[in-house]
NUVEXLUM-131917 format. One line per field, with one value per atom (N, C-alpha, C): residue number from 1; residue in three letters; atom name; x, y negated, z. Coordinates in pm, whole numbers, always signed. Last residue first. Example, Ala and Ser with C-alpha at 12.3 -4.5 7.8 and 13.67 -1.06 7.14 Angstrom:
resi = (2;2;2;1;1;1)
resn = (ser;ser;ser;ala;ala;ala)
name = (N;CA;C;N;CA;C)
X = (+1285;+1367;+1290;+1319;+1230;+1320)
Y = (+225;+106;-3;+569;+450;+330)
Z = (+708;+714;+787;+780;+780;+780)
//
This chain:
resi = (80;80;80;79;79;79;78;78;78;77;77;77;76;76;76;75;75;75;74;74;74;73;73;73;72;72;72;71;71;71;70;70;70;69;69;69;68;68;68;67;67;67;66;66;66;65;65;65;64;64;64;63;63;63;62;62;62;61;61;61;60;60;60;59;59;59;58;58;58;57;57;57;56;56;56;55;55;55;54;54;54;53;53;53;52;52;52;51;51;51;50;50;50;49;49;49;48;48;48;47;47;47;46;46;46;45;45;45;44;44;44;43;43;43;42;42;42;41;41;41;40;40;40;39;39;39;38;38;38;37;37;37;36;36;36;35;35;35;34;34;34;33;33;33;32;32;32;31;31;31;30;30;30;29;29;29;28;28;28;27;27;27;26;26;26;25;25;25;24;24;24;23;23;23;22;22;22;21;21;21;20;20;20;19;19;19;18;18;18;17;17;17;16;16;16;15;15;15;14;14;14;13;13;13;12;12;12;11;11;11;10;10;10;9;9;9;8;8;8;7;7;7;6;6;6;5;5;5;4;4;4;3;3;3;2;2;2;1;1;1)
resn = (tyr;tyr;tyr;val;val;val;lys;lys;lys;val;val;val;gln;gln;gln;lys;lys;lys;asp;asp;asp;tyr;tyr;tyr;ala;ala;ala;tyr;tyr;tyr;phe;phe;phe;gly;gly;gly;val;val;val;leu;leu;leu;gly;gly;gly;gly;gly;gly;val;val;val;leu;leu;leu;gly;gly;gly;phe;phe;phe;ala;ala;ala;ser;ser;ser;leu;leu;leu;gly;gly;gly;gln;gln;gln;ile;ile;ile;ser;ser;ser;ile;ile;ile;phe;phe;phe;lys;lys;lys;phe;phe;phe;ala;ala;ala;phe;phe;phe;asp;asp;asp;ser;ser;ser;ile;ile;ile;asp;asp;asp;phe;phe;phe;asp;asp;asp;thr;thr;thr;asn;asn;asn;val;val;val;glu;glu;glu;ala;ala;ala;gly;gly;gly;phe;phe;phe;leu;leu;leu;val;val;val;leu;leu;leu;met;met;met;leu;leu;leu;glu;glu;glu;ile;ile;ile;phe;phe;phe;phe;phe;phe;ala;ala;ala;ile;ile;ile;gly;gly;gly;gly;gly;gly;val;val;val;val;val;val;ala;ala;ala;cys;cys;cys;val;val;val;leu;leu;leu;tyr;tyr;tyr;cys;cys;cys;gln;gln;gln;glu;glu;glu;ala;ala;ala;ile;ile;ile;ser;ser;ser;leu;leu;leu;ala;ala;ala;gln;gln;gln;tyr;tyr;tyr;trp;trp;trp;glu;glu;glu;ile;ile;ile;met;met;met)
name = (N;CA;C;N;CA;C;N;CA;C;N;CA;C;N;CA;C;N;CA;C;N;CA;C;N;CA;C;N;CA;C;N;CA;C;N;CA;C;N;CA;C;N;CA;C;N;CA;C;N;CA;C;N;CA;C;N;CA;C;N;CA;C;N;CA;C;N;CA;C;N;CA;C;N;CA;C;N;CA;C;N;CA;C;N;CA;C;N;CA;C;N;CA;C;N;CA;C;N;CA;C;N;CA;C;N;CA;C;N;CA;C;N;CA;C;N;CA;C;N;CA;C;N;CA;C;N;CA;C;N;CA;C;N;CA;C;N;CA;C;N;CA;C;N;CA;C;N;CA;C;N;CA;C;N;CA;C;N;CA;C;N;CA;C;N;CA;C;N;CA;C;N;CA;C;N;CA;C;N;CA;C;N;CA;C;N;CA;C;N;CA;C;N;CA;C;N;CA;C;N;CA;C;N;CA;C;N;CA;C;N;CA;C;N;CA;C;N;CA;C;N;CA;C;N;CA;C;N;CA;C;N;CA;C;N;CA;C;N;CA;C;N;CA;C;N;CA;C;N;CA;C;N;CA;C;N;CA;C;N;CA;C;N;CA;C;N;CA;C;N;CA;C;N;CA;C;N;CA;C)
X = (+1481;+1589;+1682;+1155;+1254;+1358;+953;+1039;+1144;+623;+763;+841;+354;+435;+583;+189;+280;+367;+55;-21;+68;+261;+182;+106;+347;+439;+364;+116;+171;+260;+90;-20;+31;+337;+301;+190;+313;+421;+389;+87;+89;+194;+170;+51;+50;+396;+407;+289;+281;+380;+393;+94;+58;+152;+244;+127;+88;+437;+479;+362;+273;+348;+396;+182;+86;+156;+422;+343;+243;+500;+585;+510;+286;+314;+401;+315;+192;+214;+649;+545;+422;+934;+810;+701;+1136;+1142;+1016;+1098;+1072;+1076;+1176;+1041;+1008;+1431;+1415;+1277;+1387;+1453;+1429;+1054;+1198;+1256;+777;+842;+993;+661;+679;+754;+614;+730;+755;+533;+497;+622;+432;+552;+510;+242;+249;+374;+46;+153;+147;-16;-49;+68;-141;-26;-73;-277;-302;-178;-245;-182;-209;-326;-414;-364;-124;-144;-231;-160;-37;-55;-407;-391;-267;-347;-442;-429;-168;-125;-217;-335;-222;-172;-509;-561;-449;-327;-399;-454;-250;-150;-215;-496;-428;-325;-541;-637;-571;-315;-339;-436;-352;-234;-253;-592;-588;-469;-502;-614;-611;-288;-268;-379;-414;-302;-281;-599;-649;-539;-419;-508;-563;-298;-217;-304;-528;-451;-366;-600;-693;-621;-377;-406;-504;-408;-288;-313;-650;-640;-520;-725;-679;-669;-1028;-886;-851;-1300;-1229;-1079;-1380;-1395;-1324;-1333;-1258;-1265;-1523;-1380;-1295;-1759;-1724;-1575;-1757;-1748;-1707;-1787;-1667;-1647)
Y = (+1639;+1724;+1644;+1650;+1565;+1656;+1677;+1750;+1656;+1585;+1543;+1618;+1627;+1736;+1707;+1424;+1471;+1587;+1384;+1414;+1474;+1318;+1438;+1480;+1078;+1192;+1322;+917;+947;+1071;+913;+961;+999;+799;+933;+993;+546;+636;+779;+446;+456;+554;+463;+533;+550;+297;+438;+519;+50;+113;+262;+15;-2;+76;+55;+137;+133;-147;-8;+85;-372;-343;-198;-353;-344;-314;-380;-258;-243;-640;-526;-394;-791;-791;-672;-748;-703;-695;-633;-735;-674;-560;-497;-605;-703;-680;-614;-699;-826;-812;-463;-469;-603;-512;-416;-424;-687;-737;-643;-634;-622;-670;-850;-741;-748;-1068;-952;-839;-1262;-1279;-1158;-1203;-1179;-1188;-1335;-1328;-1318;-1380;-1244;-1227;-1618;-1603;-1463;-1732;-1616;-1593;-2026;-1960;-1848;-2116;-2070;-1998;-2188;-2268;-2226;-2033;-2142;-2219;-1842;-1931;-2050;-1708;-1786;-1884;-1588;-1680;-1768;-1423;-1533;-1635;-1245;-1326;-1446;-1122;-1203;-1295;-992;-1091;-1182;-818;-920;-1029;-654;-734;-847;-532;-615;-707;-396;-496;-589;-227;-326;-435;-66;-152;-261;+60;-20;-117;+188;+93;+3;+351;+251;+146;+514;+428;+316;+644;+558;+464;+787;+687;+591;+959;+863;+750;+1105;+1027;+921;+1227;+1136;+1048;+1388;+1281;+1180;+1564;+1479;+1362;+1691;+1612;+1517;+1650;+1727;+1633;+1537;+1526;+1613;+1547;+1650;+1646;+1321;+1448;+1561;+1132;+1125;+1258;+1211;+1209;+1210;+1172;+1307;+1316;+897;+980;+1123;+820;+781;+869)
Z = (-713;-661;-576;-797;-730;-669;-1075;-984;-928;-1132;-1140;-1035;-1208;-1151;-1168;-1276;-1381;-1334;-1034;-1155;-1263;-864;-836;-960;-980;-971;-945;-951;-1084;-1080;-671;-756;-894;-598;-555;-639;-716;-759;-719;-577;-723;-773;-307;-354;-504;-307;-270;-317;-377;-465;-434;-160;-300;-390;+75;+46;-100;+42;+52;+21;+48;-74;-75;+313;+203;+70;+456;+468;+354;+378;+350;+356;+478;+335;+296;+748;+681;+530;+822;+810;+743;+980;+940;+939;+1086;+942;+890;+1353;+1287;+1135;+1469;+1416;+1351;+1565;+1457;+1394;+1780;+1659;+1541;+1915;+1920;+1786;+1988;+1917;+1931;+2099;+2186;+2118;+1914;+2002;+2089;+1579;+1717;+1803;+1293;+1375;+1521;+1108;+1163;+1246;+987;+1085;+1145;+683;+765;+859;+556;+616;+705;+246;+382;+434;-22;+82;+225;-228;-190;-68;-239;-353;-319;+5;-17;-132;-40;+72;+53;-259;-275;-162;-134;-247;-268;+54;+99;-12;-125;-30;+19;-252;-330;-240;-38;-107;-186;+24;+124;+58;-220;-172;-71;-228;-333;-290;-2;-13;-117;-82;+41;+37;-321;-323;-200;-236;-340;-339;-45;-6;-108;-215;-107;-59;-377;-437;-331;-196;-270;-327;-117;-19;-88;-359;-293;-192;-402;-496;-436;-184;-194;-288;-249;-126;-132;-603;-486;-366;-762;-731;-612;-772;-848;-822;-640;-571;-643;-843;-717;-643;-1035;-1069;-943;-895;-939;-972;-864;-745;-784;-1128;-1057;-934)
//
């Protein structure tokens, strides 16, 4: 497994780390919600624009962005 990871390029490693970290955080949040635990991430010191940025949103962005980036880099998808 380590050999496979080290054989990847730096970009692929970054995408994979983003996907794994985002996936773990998203899974933990999902389990907390399913078992009834409330995660309060509403901070009163933040401005209105930052109220839309949540831990769940950041973890989902990391998960999906990492997976899509890893796939696109692997397949050499051209974005125009």
